[in-house]
C-alpha positions, 0 to 999 in steps of 0.5 A: 854125508862124510863124517870128520876126523874130529867125530871119529876121534871122540867116537872111539874115544867115548866108545873105549872109555865106556868098555874100559868103565864096564870093565872097571865095574866087573872087576869091582863087582867081586861076583863069582860067576858072571854070565854075559851073552855067550860068555861064562866067567868063573873067578876066585875073588879070595885071591883077587882081594889078597891082590888088592890088599898087596897093591896100593891104590893109586894116588890120583884116585885113592878116594874112590878106590876104597878097599874093604876086606870082608872074610 
């Protein structure tokens, strides 16, 4: 059974969107230390929050990107 081009386009688009949503979720989590499988990430969230305050949210999703300052 051969799969059509339409299927592959939809499949690749769905997988790309899933990966991007997971990356966004990971960024917004503001965890200091993340371990996933064999990856270990240590983040400096204080600097990231300062950048988030300086950079205004996109006008397309401003209601979803509420930014709070927690010092």
